[in-house]
N, C-alpha and C positions, 0 to 999 in steps of 0.2 A: 867371422863377419867380414864382408867384403870392404875393401877400402873405397872411399868415395869415387876414385877414378874408375873402379870396376863396376860400380852399381849402375844398373840400367836407368834408374830414376833416383835423383838426389832430392831429399826432403830438407828444407831449411825454413827457418823463421826469418822472413825478409824485413819485418818490422813488427811492432806490437800488433797483435790480432791479424797479421797477414802471413799466411804460409805460402811458400813458393815451391812448386814441384818442377824439377828440371830434367827433361829427357837427356840421357847421357850416353848416346851411341854416336858421337860425332864422326867417328871413322866410317860409319855406315850411313851418314846423313840422317841419323835417327830413324832408320827404317824400323817399322814396328813388327818385331817377332813376338811369339807367344810370351816369352819371358818379360819383355818390356811392357806389354799390355797389362799383365797381371801385377807387375811391380807398380805400374802407374795406378791401377785400381786400388792396390793396398795403400798407396800414398794418399789417394783421394779419400779412402775410408778413414785413414788416420786423421786427416784434416777435418773431415766432416764430423767425426766423433769427439773432437776437442772443442769444448765450449769456449775456450779462449781464442779460437780462430774464427774470425768473422768473414774473411775474404780469402780466396784461394787463387793464386797466380799459377798458370801453366806456361813454362818457358822451355827453352831447349839450348843445349850447348852446341857450339860449332857454327859454321856459316849458314846452315840451312835448318829450318824447323823440323821438317820431316819429308823424306823421299817416298813415304807411303809404306805399303806392305813389303815385308822382306821376301822378295821373290825367290831367293835362294832357299829359304825355309819352305816356302810353298812348293817349289819345284822338286825338292827332295822328298816331299811327303812327311816332313818332320812335324808339321802342325798337329796332326792327330796323335803322334807319340808324345810331343812336348806338353800338350794340354793335360795329359793324364797325371802330370806332376803338380798341377795346379788345383786349387779348390774352386769348383764352378760357382758362379753367382746365381745361376738359373737352375732349373730342374729338368730341362729338355734332355741333356746328356746324349748317349748313343754315339760317342766319338769313335768307337771301334766297330760300328755296325757296317754292314755290306752296302754296296751300291751308292746311291746319292745321299743316303741318310747321314753317313759320317761327316761328309763335307758340309751339308746343311746344318747339322748339329754344331759343328765347330764354329761356323760363321754366325749362327744364331746366338751362340754364347759369347765368343771372343770379339766379334765385330759389332753387330747390331745390339746385342745385349749389353755389352760394356758401355758403348757410346750412349745409349739411351739411359743407362743407369747414371752416368756422369751428368747428363743433361738435367736429371731430376735431383741432383744433390741439393739439399735445401739451404745452400749458402751461395752468395755471389761468386762466380768464377770468371777469371779474366785470362784470355790467351794472349801471350806476348810473343809476337811472330816476326821472324826475320828470314830472309832468303826464300828458298823454294818450299812450297807445300803442295805435294803431288798425291792425287788419288786418295789412298788410305790415310794420308796425313790430314785430309779434310775432316775425317771422322774423329780426329783429336781436337780440332779447334771448334768445329760446329757445335758440339755440346756445351761450349762455354757461353756465358751470358753476354760478355763483352769481348770484342776482339780488337786489339791494338797492334798495328803492323808498322814495320819500318818501310821507308820509301823503296827499298830494294826487294820487298816481299812480292812473290808471285804465287798464283793459285791455278791448279790445273787438275781436271779429272780425265785420265786417259783410259778409263774403263771401256768405252765404246771402241776405241782403237784396238782393244784386246778382245773384242767380241762379247763384251759383258755390258749390261744396260746402265751401269752406274755403280758407284760404291754402295756397300751394303747398308749404310746409314743414309737413306735417301732423303736428305734434308734440302736438296737443291732448290725446289720451288719456294721454300720458306726463307732461304738465304738470298736468292737472287730475283725472285719473281718468275712467273711462268715463262715469258719469252726469253729472258736472259738465261734461264736454266736450260731451256731447250738448246739454245745456241752453244752454251758451255759444254753440254753433253755431245751434241752432234759434231761439233768441230774439234773437240778436245783442245780448245785453244787456251792460251795463257791469259789469265786476268792479272793486270797489275794491281798494286795496292790502291792506286787512285781509282781504277775502274771498279774494284770491289767496294770501295767506300761509296762511290756514286750509286751502286746497286743496292746499298743498304747492308751489305754483308760485314763491313768493317766499320767500327765506331770512330777510330782515329788513325791517321797516318802521320808518323813523325820520322825525323832523321834517325839513322841507325845508331849513332852515338848517343842519342837521347832516349832510345826505346826503353831501356830498363828503368831509368829515372822517372820518365813520364808515366809508365805503367804503375810503378810503385806509388807515385803521387796520387793517381786515381784510386788505387787500392786502399791507401791510407785514408783518403777522404771518405770512401764508403765504409771502411772499417770502424769509423767513429760512430756510425749509426747503431741503434739498438738491434741486436741480432734477431730477435723474434720478429720485428717489423720487416727486416730484410728478407727473412725466410718466407713470410706470408706475401710480400710484394712479388717475389720471384714465383711463388706457387700460383698467384693470381694471373700473372702474365702467361705462364705456361698453360694454365687452364684455358685461356682464350684460344690458343692454338689447338689444344686437345679437343675442345668442344666443337671445333670446326672439322674434326675428322682426321687430324694429323696422324694418329696412330694407325688408322685404317690405310692411309696412303703409304706409310712406311712399310707396313706388313705386306701390302700388295706388291710394292716394288721389290721387296726382299724375295718374294716368291718368283717374280720375273728373273731376278738375279740368279736364283738357283736353277731355273730353267735354262738360262744361257750356259751355266756350268755343265749341266747334263748334255746339252746339245754339243758343246765343244768336246766333251769326252767322247761322244759317239762319232763325231766328224774328225777330230784332230788327235784324240787319245790323250788330251790334257785339258785342264780347266779353262784355258784361254786360247783364243785364236793365235797361233804362233807368228802370223804374218808380220806384226809390228812388235813382237816381244823383244827382239834384240835392241831395238831403239829404246823401248821402255826401260830395259835393264841399264842402258847407258845413262839414263836420267837418274837412276837410283843410286 
């Protein structure tokens, strides 16, 4: 068994009825490789299946919540090899197939599939966010029901910079509204926590040294409620988005995302446009 220092995700009971899942790759700014994603999924499953847990907090060790996708793993082609050591949560599979199928299969499973699965966990989830959240890191916080950020938190999707139409979990218009979402994508600009709160993406902004305490106080308040009522309240709000066609939007955007990958492979010989790749790696 790995020591806590080596585990990619730490599971702990932060308070009665409150589980806290902690991303634990601070040396890589919690970049999400395949191992971290499936460790996080296992931790979410553990909390979801424990009837003694009413609320789940997602936090991260280190100065930054997440620098996004692990570009070293992607660039080396290890994603397709590494996923074969995990148990898929979906049935698409095809991770070893030829052409564009393997990449689409991996992302449909490990990115879109896991993020959407976490969004539908039938318990309240709270993201406790500090520092940078870049591109793929958004796909860790956006599935959560409540987002609480420190004043130093910033948010950015650099996918368009890299010749891709946005992260695989295309929740942008639901987080920011249509016009803010377009600007966020077109400019790849940084949103401060205050800007994100004004757009409706963030519930609360607090000082960094108060982040953990404030988040836990909100979690404990919610955790005192009857669990069945919490589950049904969450499902009802999610159903409002789903009835308006949210799933259709996400699937269409995911198809566009895969088209940009195929285009970049034909033009550049890699999944991304390399023009701004060096700058992106410096952020990670």
